[in-house]
PDB file of N, CA, C and O in Angstrom, chain B, residues numbered from 101:
ATOM      1  N   MET B 101     -50.866 -15.500  38.884  1.00  0.00           N
ATOM      2  CA  MET B 101     -51.076 -14.808  37.641  1.00  0.00           C
ATOM      3  C   MET B 101     -49.759 -14.293  37.064  1.00  0.00           C
ATOM      4  O   MET B 101     -49.546 -14.355  35.853  1.00  0.00           O
ATOM      5  N   ASP B 102     -48.901 -13.800  37.897  1.00  0.00           N
ATOM      6  CA  ASP B 102     -47.626 -13.279  37.424  1.00  0.00           C
ATOM      7  C   ASP B 102     -46.621 -14.391  37.173  1.00  0.00           C
ATOM      8  O   ASP B 102     -45.554 -14.140  36.612  1.00  0.00           O
ATOM      9  N   ARG B 103     -46.941 -15.613  37.577  1.00  0.00           N
ATOM     10  CA  ARG B 103     -45.988 -16.713  37.398  1.00  0.00           C
ATOM     11  C   ARG B 103     -45.769 -17.024  35.922  1.00  0.00           C
ATOM     12  O   ARG B 103     -44.646 -17.315  35.511  1.00  0.00           O
ATOM     13  N   TRP B 104     -46.802 -16.967  35.144  1.00  0.00           N
ATOM     14  CA  TRP B 104     -46.636 -17.307  33.726  1.00  0.00           C
ATOM     15  C   TRP B 104     -45.708 -16.316  33.031  1.00  0.00           C
ATOM     16  O   TRP B 104     -44.953 -16.688  32.132  1.00  0.00           O
ATOM     17  N   LEU B 105     -45.769 -15.028  33.459  1.00  0.00           N
ATOM     18  CA  LEU B 105     -44.888 -14.027  32.875  1.00  0.00           C
ATOM     19  C   LEU B 105     -43.442 -14.310  33.263  1.00  0.00           C
ATOM     20  O   LEU B 105     -42.537 -14.153  32.444  1.00  0.00           O
ATOM     21  N   ALA B 106     -43.222 -14.726  34.504  1.00  0.00           N
ATOM     22  CA  ALA B 106     -41.873 -15.052  34.946  1.00  0.00           C
ATOM     23  C   ALA B 106     -41.337 -16.256  34.195  1.00  0.00           C
ATOM     24  O   ALA B 106     -40.156 -16.301  33.850  1.00  0.00           O
ATOM     25  N   GLU B 107     -42.198 -17.230  33.940  1.00  0.00           N
ATOM     26  CA  GLU B 107     -41.763 -18.432  33.246  1.00  0.00           C
ATOM     27  C   GLU B 107     -41.623 -18.223  31.736  1.00  0.00           C
ATOM     28  O   GLU B 107     -40.678 -18.731  31.133  1.00  0.00           O
ATOM     29  N   MET B 108     -42.532 -17.495  31.128  1.00  0.00           N
ATOM     30  CA  MET B 108     -42.552 -17.317  29.681  1.00  0.00           C
ATOM     31  C   MET B 108     -41.928 -16.006  29.220  1.00  0.00           C
ATOM     32  O   MET B 108     -41.789 -15.774  28.019  1.00  0.00           O
ATOM     33  N   GLY B 109     -41.561 -15.169  30.143  1.00  0.00           N
ATOM     34  CA  GLY B 109     -41.013 -13.855  29.810  1.00  0.00           C
ATOM     35  C   GLY B 109     -39.818 -13.888  28.885  1.00  0.00           C
ATOM     36  O   GLY B 109     -39.783 -13.118  27.925  1.00  0.00           O
ATOM     37  N   PRO B 110     -38.818 -14.754  29.129  1.00  0.00           N
ATOM     38  CA  PRO B 110     -37.651 -14.767  28.253  1.00  0.00           C
ATOM     39  C   PRO B 110     -37.974 -15.069  26.800  1.00  0.00           C
ATOM     40  O   PRO B 110     -37.206 -14.698  25.912  1.00  0.00           O
ATOM     41  N   MET B 111     -39.092 -15.733  26.538  1.00  0.00           N
ATOM     42  CA  MET B 111     -39.472 -16.001  25.149  1.00  0.00           C
ATOM     43  C   MET B 111     -39.912 -14.733  24.440  1.00  0.00           C
ATOM     44  O   MET B 111     -39.745 -14.609  23.227  1.00  0.00           O
ATOM     45  N   PHE B 112     -40.473 -13.790  25.187  1.00  0.00           N
ATOM     46  CA  PHE B 112     -41.041 -12.584  24.577  1.00  0.00           C
ATOM     47  C   PHE B 112     -40.202 -11.336  24.781  1.00  0.00           C
ATOM     48  O   PHE B 112     -40.315 -10.377  24.018  1.00  0.00           O
ATOM     49  N   PHE B 113     -39.370 -11.343  25.799  1.00  0.00           N
ATOM     50  CA  PHE B 113     -38.609 -10.149  26.135  1.00  0.00           C
ATOM     51  C   PHE B 113     -37.130 -10.509  26.252  1.00  0.00           C
ATOM     52  O   PHE B 113     -36.782 -11.631  26.620  1.00  0.00           O
ATOM     53  N   SER B 114     -36.285  -9.568  25.944  1.00  0.00           N
ATOM     54  CA  SER B 114     -34.853  -9.759  26.175  1.00  0.00           C
ATOM     55  C   SER B 114     -34.339  -8.509  26.875  1.00  0.00           C
ATOM     56  O   SER B 114     -34.805  -7.399  26.621  1.00  0.00           O
ATOM     57  N   LEU B 115     -33.394  -8.708  27.738  1.00  0.00           N
ATOM     58  CA  LEU B 115     -32.812  -7.593  28.459  1.00  0.00           C
ATOM     59  C   LEU B 115     -31.607  -7.081  27.681  1.00  0.00           C
ATOM     60  O   LEU B 115     -30.788  -7.861  27.194  1.00  0.00           O
ATOM     61  N   CYS B 116     -31.514  -5.789  27.575  1.00  0.00           N
ATOM     62  CA  CYS B 116     -30.367  -5.193  26.900  1.00  0.00           C
ATOM     63  C   CYS B 116     -29.160  -5.286  27.815  1.00  0.00           C
ATOM     64  O   CYS B 116     -29.272  -5.246  29.040  1.00  0.00           O
ATOM     65  N   GLU B 117     -27.992  -5.413  27.176  1.00  0.00           N
ATOM     66  CA  GLU B 117     -26.778  -5.483  27.972  1.00  0.00           C
ATOM     67  C   GLU B 117     -26.470  -4.105  28.529  1.00  0.00           C
ATOM     68  O   GLU B 117     -26.890  -3.082  27.988  1.00  0.00           O
ATOM     69  N   ALA B 118     -25.742  -4.108  29.601  1.00  0.00           N
ATOM     70  CA  ALA B 118     -25.378  -2.844  30.229  1.00  0.00           C
ATOM     71  C   ALA B 118     -24.400  -2.082  29.338  1.00  0.00           C
ATOM     72  O   ALA B 118     -23.804  -2.659  28.428  1.00  0.00           O
ATOM     73  N   GLY B 119     -24.241  -0.821  29.594  1.00  0.00           N
ATOM     74  CA  GLY B 119     -23.350   0.032  28.807  1.00  0.00           C
ATOM     75  C   GLY B 119     -21.912  -0.429  28.847  1.00  0.00           C
ATOM     76  O   GLY B 119     -21.188  -0.237  27.870  1.00  0.00           O
ATOM     77  N   ALA B 120     -21.470  -1.029  29.934  1.00  0.00           N
ATOM     78  CA  ALA B 120     -20.090  -1.489  30.044  1.00  0.00           C
ATOM     79  C   ALA B 120     -19.805  -2.580  29.014  1.00  0.00           C
ATOM     80  O   ALA B 120     -18.717  -2.631  28.440  1.00  0.00           O
ATOM     81  N   SER B 121     -20.778  -3.442  28.785  1.00  0.00           N
ATOM     82  CA  SER B 121     -20.589  -4.515  27.822  1.00  0.00           C
ATOM     83  C   SER B 121     -20.503  -3.949  26.404  1.00  0.00           C
ATOM     84  O   SER B 121     -19.702  -4.422  25.598  1.00  0.00           O
ATOM     85  N   ARG B 122     -21.301  -2.965  26.103  1.00  0.00           N
ATOM     86  CA  ARG B 122     -21.238  -2.321  24.791  1.00  0.00           C
ATOM     87  C   ARG B 122     -19.892  -1.651  24.593  1.00  0.00           C
ATOM     88  O   ARG B 122     -19.288  -1.731  23.524  1.00  0.00           O
ATOM     89  N   LYS B 123     -19.434  -0.986  25.651  1.00  0.00           N
ATOM     90  CA  LYS B 123     -18.125  -0.313  25.561  1.00  0.00           C
ATOM     91  C   LYS B 123     -17.021  -1.339  25.358  1.00  0.00           C
ATOM     92  O   LYS B 123     -16.095  -1.113  24.580  1.00  0.00           O
ATOM     93  N   LYS B 124     -17.115  -2.461  26.051  1.00  0.00           N
ATOM     94  CA  LYS B 124     -16.112  -3.515  25.886  1.00  0.00           C
ATOM     95  C   LYS B 124     -16.124  -4.024  24.442  1.00  0.00           C
ATOM     96  O   LYS B 124     -15.069  -4.228  23.841  1.00  0.00           O
ATOM     97  N   HIS B 125     -17.297  -4.221  23.903  1.00  0.00           N
ATOM     98  CA  HIS B 125     -17.421  -4.678  22.519  1.00  0.00           C
ATOM     99  C   HIS B 125     -16.833  -3.637  21.554  1.00  0.00           C
ATOM    100  O   HIS B 125     -16.132  -3.992  20.607  1.00  0.00           O
ATOM    101  N   ALA B 126     -17.119  -2.373  21.795  1.00  0.00           N
ATOM    102  CA  ALA B 126     -16.592  -1.305  20.945  1.00  0.00           C
ATOM    103  C   ALA B 126     -15.074  -1.231  21.045  1.00  0.00           C
ATOM    104  O   ALA B 126     -14.393  -1.016  20.042  1.00  0.00           O
ATOM    105  N   ASP B 127     -14.540  -1.408  22.253  1.00  0.00           N
ATOM    106  CA  ASP B 127     -13.083  -1.387  22.440  1.00  0.00           C
ATOM    107  C   ASP B 127     -12.427  -2.548  21.702  1.00  0.00           C
ATOM    108  O   ASP B 127     -11.378  -2.376  21.082  1.00  0.00           O
ATOM    109  N   LEU B 128     -13.038  -3.729  21.766  1.00  0.00           N
ATOM    110  CA  LEU B 128     -12.495  -4.878  21.046  1.00  0.00           C
ATOM    111  C   LEU B 128     -12.515  -4.640  19.539  1.00  0.00           C
ATOM    112  O   LEU B 128     -11.566  -4.975  18.830  1.00  0.00           O
ATOM    113  N   HIS B 129     -13.603  -4.059  19.070  1.00  0.00           N
ATOM    114  CA  HIS B 129     -13.720  -3.748  17.642  1.00  0.00           C
ATOM    115  C   HIS B 129     -12.658  -2.732  17.233  1.00  0.00           C
ATOM    116  O   HIS B 129     -12.028  -2.877  16.186  1.00  0.00           O
ATOM    117  N   GLN B 130     -12.462  -1.714  18.050  1.00  0.00           N
ATOM    118  CA  GLN B 130     -11.458  -0.685  17.761  1.00  0.00           C
ATOM    119  C   GLN B 130     -10.055  -1.292  17.732  1.00  0.00           C
ATOM    120  O   GLN B 130      -9.264  -0.978  16.842  1.00  0.00           O
ATOM    121  N   ALA B 131      -9.742  -2.154  18.692  1.00  0.00           N
ATOM    122  CA  ALA B 131      -8.426  -2.786  18.736  1.00  0.00           C
ATOM    123  C   ALA B 131      -8.204  -3.669  17.505  1.00  0.00           C
ATOM    124  O   ALA B 131      -7.107  -3.706  16.948  1.00  0.00           O
ATOM    125  N   LYS B 132      -9.259  -4.381  17.085  1.00  0.00           N
ATOM    126  CA  LYS B 132      -9.158  -5.226  15.900  1.00  0.00           C
ATOM    127  C   LYS B 132      -8.901  -4.382  14.653  1.00  0.00           C
ATOM    128  O   LYS B 132      -8.065  -4.728  13.817  1.00  0.00           O
ATOM    129  N   MET B 133      -9.625  -3.278  14.540  1.00  0.00           N
ATOM    130  CA  MET B 133      -9.442  -2.394  13.387  1.00  0.00           C
ATOM    131  C   MET B 133      -8.028  -1.818  13.362  1.00  0.00           C
ATOM    132  O   MET B 133      -7.413  -1.743  12.298  1.00  0.00           O
ATOM    133  N   GLU B 134      -7.505  -1.410  14.520  1.00  0.00           N
ATOM    134  CA  GLU B 134      -6.164  -0.846  14.580  1.00  0.00           C
ATOM    135  C   GLU B 134      -5.111  -1.884  14.198  1.00  0.00           C
ATOM    136  O   GLU B 134      -4.154  -1.569  13.491  1.00  0.00           O
ATOM    137  N   SER B 135      -5.287  -3.119  14.666  1.00  0.00           N
ATOM    138  CA  SER B 135      -4.315  -4.154  14.322  1.00  0.00           C
ATOM    139  C   SER B 135      -4.365  -4.469  12.832  1.00  0.00           C
ATOM    140  O   SER B 135      -3.323  -4.698  12.218  1.00  0.00           O
ATOM    141  N   GLU B 136      -5.554  -4.483  12.244  1.00  0.00           N
ATOM    142  CA  GLU B 136      -5.669  -4.714  10.802  1.00  0.00           C
ATOM    143  C   GLU B 136      -5.030  -3.578  10.013  1.00  0.00           C
ATOM    144  O   GLU B 136      -4.391  -3.813   8.988  1.00  0.00           O
ATOM    145  N   PHE B 137      -5.200  -2.355  10.484  1.00  0.00           N
ATOM    146  CA  PHE B 137      -4.596  -1.199   9.819  1.00  0.00           C
ATOM    147  C   PHE B 137      -3.078  -1.282   9.908  1.00  0.00           C
ATOM    148  O   PHE B 137      -2.385  -1.024   8.924  1.00  0.00           O
ATOM    149  N   GLN B 138      -2.557  -1.640  11.076  1.00  0.00           N
ATOM    150  CA  GLN B 138      -1.108  -1.772  11.260  1.00  0.00           C
ATOM    151  C   GLN B 138      -0.559  -2.854  10.332  1.00  0.00           C
ATOM    152  O   GLN B 138       0.484  -2.666   9.706  1.00  0.00           O
ATOM    153  N   LEU B 139      -1.253  -3.977  10.244  1.00  0.00           N
ATOM    154  CA  LEU B 139      -0.824  -5.066   9.365  1.00  0.00           C
ATOM    155  C   LEU B 139      -0.829  -4.619   7.906  1.00  0.00           C
ATOM    156  O   LEU B 139       0.087  -4.944   7.151  1.00  0.00           O
ATOM    157  N   ALA B 140      -1.852  -3.881   7.514  1.00  0.00           N
ATOM    158  CA  ALA B 140      -1.931  -3.389   6.138  1.00  0.00           C
ATOM    159  C   ALA B 140      -0.793  -2.422   5.831  1.00  0.00           C
ATOM    160  O   ALA B 140      -0.240  -2.455   4.732  1.00  0.00           O
ATOM    161  N   GLN B 141      -0.432  -1.562   6.784  1.00  0.00           N
ATOM    162  CA  GLN B 141       0.683  -0.642   6.583  1.00  0.00           C
ATOM    163  C   GLN B 141       1.995  -1.401   6.431  1.00  0.00           C
ATOM    164  O   GLN B 141       2.811  -1.063   5.574  1.00  0.00           O
ATOM    165  N   GLU B 142       2.205  -2.435   7.265  1.00  0.00           N
ATOM    166  CA  GLU B 142       3.431  -3.223   7.177  1.00  0.00           C
ATOM    167  C   GLU B 142       3.517  -3.954   5.840  1.00  0.00           C
ATOM    168  O   GLU B 142       4.589  -4.030   5.239  1.00  0.00           O
ATOM    169  N   GLU B 143       2.397  -4.486   5.378  1.00  0.00           N
ATOM    170  CA  GLU B 143       2.386  -5.170   4.088  1.00  0.00           C
ATOM    171  C   GLU B 143       2.680  -4.197   2.958  1.00  0.00           C
ATOM    172  O   GLU B 143       3.403  -4.533   2.021  1.00  0.00           O
ATOM    173  N   GLU B 144       2.130  -3.006   3.039  1.00  0.00           N
ATOM    174  CA  GLU B 144       2.366  -1.995   2.001  1.00  0.00           C
ATOM    175  C   GLU B 144       3.830  -1.570   1.994  1.00  0.00           C
ATOM    176  O   GLU B 144       4.414  -1.388   0.926  1.00  0.00           O
ATOM    177  N   ALA B 145       4.432  -1.410   3.178  1.00  0.00           N
ATOM    178  CA  ALA B 145       5.845  -1.046   3.259  1.00  0.00           C
ATOM    179  C   ALA B 145       6.720  -2.156   2.683  1.00  0.00           C
ATOM    180  O   ALA B 145       7.693  -1.873   1.983  1.00  0.00           O
ATOM    181  N   ALA B 146       6.389  -3.407   2.966  1.00  0.00           N
ATOM    182  CA  ALA B 146       7.157  -4.538   2.429  1.00  0.00           C
ATOM    183  C   ALA B 146       7.020  -4.596   0.912  1.00  0.00           C
ATOM    184  O   ALA B 146       7.992  -4.866   0.207  1.00  0.00           O
ATOM    185  N   ARG B 147       5.812  -4.342   0.409  1.00  0.00           N
ATOM    186  CA  ARG B 147       5.582  -4.348  -1.037  1.00  0.00           C
ATOM    187  C   ARG B 147       6.382  -3.229  -1.715  1.00  0.00           C
ATOM    188  O   ARG B 147       6.965  -3.436  -2.779  1.00  0.00           O
ATOM    189  N   ALA B 148       6.405  -2.047  -1.096  1.00  0.00           N
ATOM    190  CA  ALA B 148       7.147  -0.920  -1.665  1.00  0.00           C
ATOM    191  C   ALA B 148       8.651  -1.209  -1.664  1.00  0.00           C
ATOM    192  O   ALA B 148       9.342  -0.886  -2.631  1.00  0.00           O
ATOM    193  N   ALA B 149       9.162  -1.815  -0.585  1.00  0.00           N
ATOM    194  CA  ALA B 149      10.584  -2.149  -0.516  1.00  0.00           C
ATOM    195  C   ALA B 149      10.944  -3.180  -1.582  1.00  0.00           C
ATOM    196  O   ALA B 149      11.998  -3.078  -2.209  1.00  0.00           O
ATOM    197  N   ALA B 150      10.086  -4.161  -1.792  1.00  0.00           N
ATOM    198  CA  ALA B 150      10.344  -5.166  -2.825  1.00  0.00           C
ATOM    199  C   ALA B 150      10.337  -4.530  -4.210  1.00  0.00           C
ATOM    200  O   ALA B 150      11.142  -4.892  -5.068  1.00  0.00           O
ATOM    201  N   GLU B 151       9.435  -3.592  -4.424  1.00  0.00           N
ATOM    202  CA  GLU B 151       9.372  -2.901  -5.722  1.00  0.00           C
ATOM    203  C   GLU B 151      10.631  -2.073  -5.949  1.00  0.00           C
ATOM    204  O   GLU B 151      11.161  -2.048  -7.060  1.00  0.00           O
ATOM    205  N   ARG B 152      11.115  -1.394  -4.906  1.00  0.00           N
ATOM    206  CA  ARG B 152      12.362  -0.618  -5.035  1.00  0.00           C
ATOM    207  C   ARG B 152      13.526  -1.534  -5.386  1.00  0.00           C
ATOM    208  O   ARG B 152      14.327  -1.211  -6.262  1.00  0.00           O
ATOM    209  N   LEU B 153      13.625  -2.673  -4.711  1.00  0.00           N
ATOM    210  CA  LEU B 153      14.708  -3.618  -5.017  1.00  0.00           C
ATOM    211  C   LEU B 153      14.605  -4.128  -6.451  1.00  0.00           C
ATOM    212  O   LEU B 153      15.613  -4.250  -7.147  1.00  0.00           O
ATOM    213  N   ARG B 154      13.390  -4.424  -6.886  1.00  0.00           N
ATOM    214  CA  ARG B 154      13.187  -4.894  -8.252  1.00  0.00           C
ATOM    215  C   ARG B 154      13.599  -3.814  -9.253  1.00  0.00           C
ATOM    216  O   ARG B 154      14.223  -4.117 -10.270  1.00  0.00           O
ATOM    217  N   ALA B 155      13.256  -2.568  -8.972  1.00  0.00           N
ATOM    218  CA  ALA B 155      13.605  -1.468  -9.872  1.00  0.00           C
ATOM    219  C   ALA B 155      15.121  -1.268  -9.914  1.00  0.00           C
ATOM    220  O   ALA B 155      15.686  -1.014 -10.978  1.00  0.00           O
ATOM    221  N   GLN B 156      15.773  -1.382  -8.764  1.00  0.00           N
ATOM    222  CA  GLN B 156      17.234  -1.226  -8.719  1.00  0.00           C
ATOM    223  C   GLN B 156      17.913  -2.348  -9.482  1.00  0.00           C
ATOM    224  O   GLN B 156      18.876  -2.105 -10.210  1.00  0.00           O
ATOM    225  N   SER B 157      17.433  -3.562  -9.329  1.00  0.00           N
ATOM    226  CA  SER B 157      18.061  -4.683 -10.036  1.00  0.00           C
ATOM    227  C   SER B 157      17.820  -4.574 -11.535  1.00  0.00           C
ATOM    228  O   SER B 157      18.690  -4.931 -12.329  1.00  0.00           O
ATOM    229  N   ARG B 158      16.649  -4.085 -11.927  1.00  0.00           N
ATOM    230  CA  ARG B 158      16.374  -3.900 -13.356  1.00  0.00           C
ATOM    231  C   ARG B 158      17.293  -2.856 -13.957  1.00  0.00           C
ATOM    232  O   ARG B 158      17.828  -3.057 -15.047  1.00  0.00           O
ATOM    233  N   SER B 159      17.487  -1.734 -13.257  1.00  0.00           N
ATOM    234  CA  SER B 159      18.320  -0.670 -13.802  1.00  0.00           C
ATOM    235  C   SER B 159      19.786  -1.079 -13.821  1.00  0.00           C
ATOM    236  O   SER B 159      20.527  -0.655 -14.708  1.00  0.00           O
ATOM    237  N   ALA B 160      20.223  -1.893 -12.862  1.00  0.00           N
ATOM    238  CA  ALA B 160      21.616  -2.333 -12.827  1.00  0.00           C
ATOM    239  C   ALA B 160      21.886  -3.366 -13.908  1.00  0.00           C
ATOM    240  O   ALA B 160      23.002  -3.431 -14.424  1.00  0.00           O
ATOM    241  N   SER B 161      20.913  -4.159 -14.258  1.00  0.00           N
ATOM    242  CA  SER B 161      21.134  -5.220 -15.233  1.00  0.00           C
ATOM    243  C   SER B 161      20.920  -4.760 -16.676  1.00  0.00           C
ATOM    244  O   SER B 161      21.239  -5.493 -17.611  1.00  0.00           O
ATOM    245  N   ARG B 162      20.400  -3.593 -16.856  1.00  0.00           N
ATOM    246  CA  ARG B 162      20.192  -3.091 -18.215  1.00  0.00           C
ATOM    247  C   ARG B 162      21.544  -2.796 -18.865  1.00  0.00           C
ATOM    248  O   ARG B 162      22.437  -2.217 -18.246  1.00  0.00           O
ATOM    249  N   SER B 163      21.671  -3.199 -20.104  1.00  0.00           N
ATOM    250  CA  SER B 163      22.890  -2.872 -20.823  1.00  0.00           C
ATOM    251  C   SER B 163      22.661  -1.570 -21.573  1.00  0.00           C
ATOM    252  O   SER B 163      21.545  -1.257 -21.989  1.00  0.00           O
ATOM    253  N   GLN B 164      23.723  -0.834 -21.731  1.00  0.00           N
ATOM    254  CA  GLN B 164      23.608   0.425 -22.442  1.00  0.00           C
ATOM    255  C   GLN B 164      23.661   0.155 -23.934  1.00  0.00           C
ATOM    256  O   GLN B 164      24.407  -0.707 -24.398  1.00  0.00           O
ATOM    257  N   ILE B 165      22.874   0.890 -24.664  1.00  0.00           N
ATOM    258  CA  ILE B 165      22.825   0.742 -26.111  1.00  0.00           C
ATOM    259  C   ILE B 165      23.679   1.842 -26.727  1.00  0.00           C
ATOM    260  O   ILE B 165      23.488   3.027 -26.454  1.00  0.00           O
ATOM    261  N   ALA B 166      24.632   1.421 -27.569  1.00  0.00           N
ATOM    262  CA  ALA B 166      25.502   2.385 -28.225  1.00  0.00           C
ATOM    263  C   ALA B 166      24.775   2.952 -29.435  1.00  0.00           C
ATOM    264  O   ALA B 166      24.266   2.204 -30.270  1.00  0.00           O
ATOM    265  N   THR B 167      24.728   4.264 -29.525  1.00  0.00           N
ATOM    266  CA  THR B 167      24.099   4.916 -30.670  1.00  0.00           C
ATOM    267  C   THR B 167      25.107   5.845 -31.318  1.00  0.00           C
ATOM    268  O   THR B 167      25.917   6.456 -30.621  1.00  0.00           O
ATOM    269  N   PRO B 168      25.075   5.961 -32.615  1.00  0.00           N
ATOM    270  CA  PRO B 168      26.011   6.867 -33.280  1.00  0.00           C
ATOM    271  C   PRO B 168      25.701   8.312 -32.909  1.00  0.00           C
ATOM    272  O   PRO B 168      24.543   8.728 -32.871  1.00  0.00           O
ATOM    273  N   GLY B 169      26.741   9.052 -32.642  1.00  0.00           N
ATOM    274  CA  GLY B 169      26.570  10.455 -32.294  1.00  0.00           C
ATOM    275  C   GLY B 169      26.079  10.661 -30.882  1.00  0.00           C
ATOM    276  O   GLY B 169      25.570  11.735 -30.560  1.00  0.00           O
ATOM    277  N   GLY B 170      26.216   9.682 -30.049  1.00  0.00           N
ATOM    278  CA  GLY B 170      25.764   9.795 -28.672  1.00  0.00           C
ATOM    279  C   GLY B 170      26.685  10.690 -27.855  1.00  0.00           C
ATOM    280  O   GLY B 170      27.680  11.195 -28.375  1.00  0.00           O
ATOM    281  N   ALA B 171      26.375  10.882 -26.625  1.00  0.00           N
ATOM    282  CA  ALA B 171      27.153  11.766 -25.761  1.00  0.00           C
ATOM    283  C   ALA B 171      28.545  11.222 -25.496  1.00  0.00           C
ATOM    284  O   ALA B 171      29.466  11.995 -25.231  1.00  0.00           O
ATOM    285  N   ASN B 172      28.719   9.908 -25.560  1.00  0.00           N
ATOM    286  CA  ASN B 172      30.018   9.316 -25.254  1.00  0.00           C
ATOM    287  C   ASN B 172      30.914   9.190 -26.473  1.00  0.00           C
ATOM    288  O   ASN B 172      32.091   8.857 -26.335  1.00  0.00           O
ATOM    289  N   SER B 173      30.399   9.442 -27.641  1.00  0.00           N
ATOM    290  CA  SER B 173      31.221   9.301 -28.848  1.00  0.00           C
ATOM    291  C   SER B 173      32.095  10.542 -29.028  1.00  0.00           C
ATOM    292  O   SER B 173      31.687  11.666 -28.736  1.00  0.00           O
ATOM    293  N   ILE B 174      33.304  10.299 -29.515  1.00  0.00           N
ATOM    294  CA  ILE B 174      34.257  11.412 -29.740  1.00  0.00           C
ATOM    295  C   ILE B 174      34.352  11.614 -31.251  1.00  0.00           C
ATOM    296  O   ILE B 174      34.713  10.686 -31.974  1.00  0.00           O
ATOM    297  N   PRO B 175      34.038  12.794 -31.730  1.00  0.00           N
ATOM    298  CA  PRO B 175      34.121  13.019 -33.182  1.00  0.00           C
ATOM    299  C   PRO B 175      35.588  13.032 -33.629  1.00  0.00           C
ATOM    300  O   PRO B 175      36.435  13.632 -32.967  1.00  0.00           O
ATOM    301  N   ARG B 176      35.884  12.371 -34.748  1.00  0.00           N
ATOM    302  CA  ARG B 176      37.259  12.315 -35.239  1.00  0.00           C
ATOM    303  C   ARG B 176      37.578  13.552 -36.087  1.00  0.00           C
ATOM    304  O   ARG B 176      38.725  13.997 -36.135  1.00  0.00           O
ATOM    305  N   PHE B 177      36.592  14.085 -36.733  1.00  0.00           N
ATOM    306  CA  PHE B 177      36.793  15.284 -37.526  1.00  0.00           C
ATOM    307  C   PHE B 177      35.507  16.080 -37.537  1.00  0.00           C
ATOM    308  O   PHE B 177      34.422  15.546 -37.305  1.00  0.00           O
ATOM    309  N   LYS B 178      35.642  17.341 -37.805  1.00  0.00           N
ATOM    310  CA  LYS B 178      34.477  18.195 -37.903  1.00  0.00           C
ATOM    311  C   LYS B 178      34.065  18.326 -39.358  1.00  0.00           C
ATOM    312  O   LYS B 178      34.897  18.241 -40.262  1.00  0.00           O
ATOM    313  N   THR B 179      32.801  18.528 -39.571  1.00  0.00           N
ATOM    314  CA  THR B 179      32.291  18.756 -40.909  1.00  0.00           C
ATOM    315  C   THR B 179      32.754  20.136 -41.373  1.00  0.00           C
ATOM    316  O   THR B 179      32.590  21.111 -40.640  1.00  0.00           O
ATOM    317  N   PRO B 180      33.329  20.239 -42.574  1.00  0.00           N
ATOM    318  CA  PRO B 180      33.820  21.553 -43.022  1.00  0.00           C
ATOM    319  C   PRO B 180      32.649  22.507 -43.276  1.00  0.00           C
ATOM    320  O   PRO B 180      31.552  22.092 -43.650  1.00  0.00           O
ATOM    321  N   HIS B 181      32.915  23.775 -43.065  1.00  0.00           N
ATOM    322  CA  HIS B 181      31.889  24.783 -43.305  1.00  0.00           C
ATOM    323  C   HIS B 181      31.771  25.041 -44.803  1.00  0.00           C
ATOM    324  O   HIS B 181      32.734  24.898 -45.557  1.00  0.00           O
ATOM    325  N   ARG B 182      30.603  25.413 -45.198  1.00  0.00           N
ATOM    326  CA  ARG B 182      30.392  25.721 -46.615  1.00  0.00           C
ATOM    327  C   ARG B 182      30.983  27.083 -46.936  1.00  0.00           C
ATOM    328  O   ARG B 182      30.991  28.007 -46.123  1.00  0.00           O
ATOM    329  N   CYS B 183      31.440  27.152 -48.074  1.00  0.00           N
ATOM    330  CA  CYS B 183      31.953  28.416 -48.551  1.00  0.00           C
ATOM    331  C   CYS B 183      30.805  29.136 -49.260  1.00  0.00           C
ATOM    332  O   CYS B 183      30.268  28.633 -50.247  1.00  0.00           O
ATOM    333  N   THR B 184      30.441  30.283 -48.768  1.00  0.00           N
ATOM    334  CA  THR B 184      29.297  30.992 -49.336  1.00  0.00           C
ATOM    335  C   THR B 184      29.735  32.220 -50.144  1.00  0.00           C
ATOM    336  O   THR B 184      28.900  33.062 -50.477  1.00  0.00           O
ATOM    337  N   ASN B 185      31.034  32.335 -50.464  1.00  0.00           N
ATOM    338  CA  ASN B 185      31.538  33.522 -51.176  1.00  0.00           C
ATOM    339  C   ASN B 185      31.465  33.362 -52.694  1.00  0.00           C
ATOM    340  O   ASN B 185      32.059  34.197 -53.374  1.00  0.00           O
ATOM    341  N   LEU B 186      30.852  32.457 -53.243  1.00  0.00           N
ATOM    342  CA  LEU B 186      30.841  32.261 -54.692  1.00  0.00           C
ATOM    343  C   LEU B 186      30.063  33.297 -55.336  1.00  0.00           C
ATOM    344  O   LEU B 186      29.936  33.302 -56.560  1.00  0.00           O
TER     345      LEU B 186
END
């Protein structure tokens, strides 16, 4: 009578894995997450370094625009003051 249960049991029942197997699975998942996080940090650092280099090259290649009356211009004469004694 119990033979049919032994033969057909796996079709109806499954045994849960032991706690050690779950812990192993959790540890593997944790290690995978940490490696992905580390990779993401390295990619972000590389992206930031590339952006800094791009910004430095842009600022170095910009030409200065000369404007009248700018800080670098030297006035040749001063505007005379108005005479208000009339």
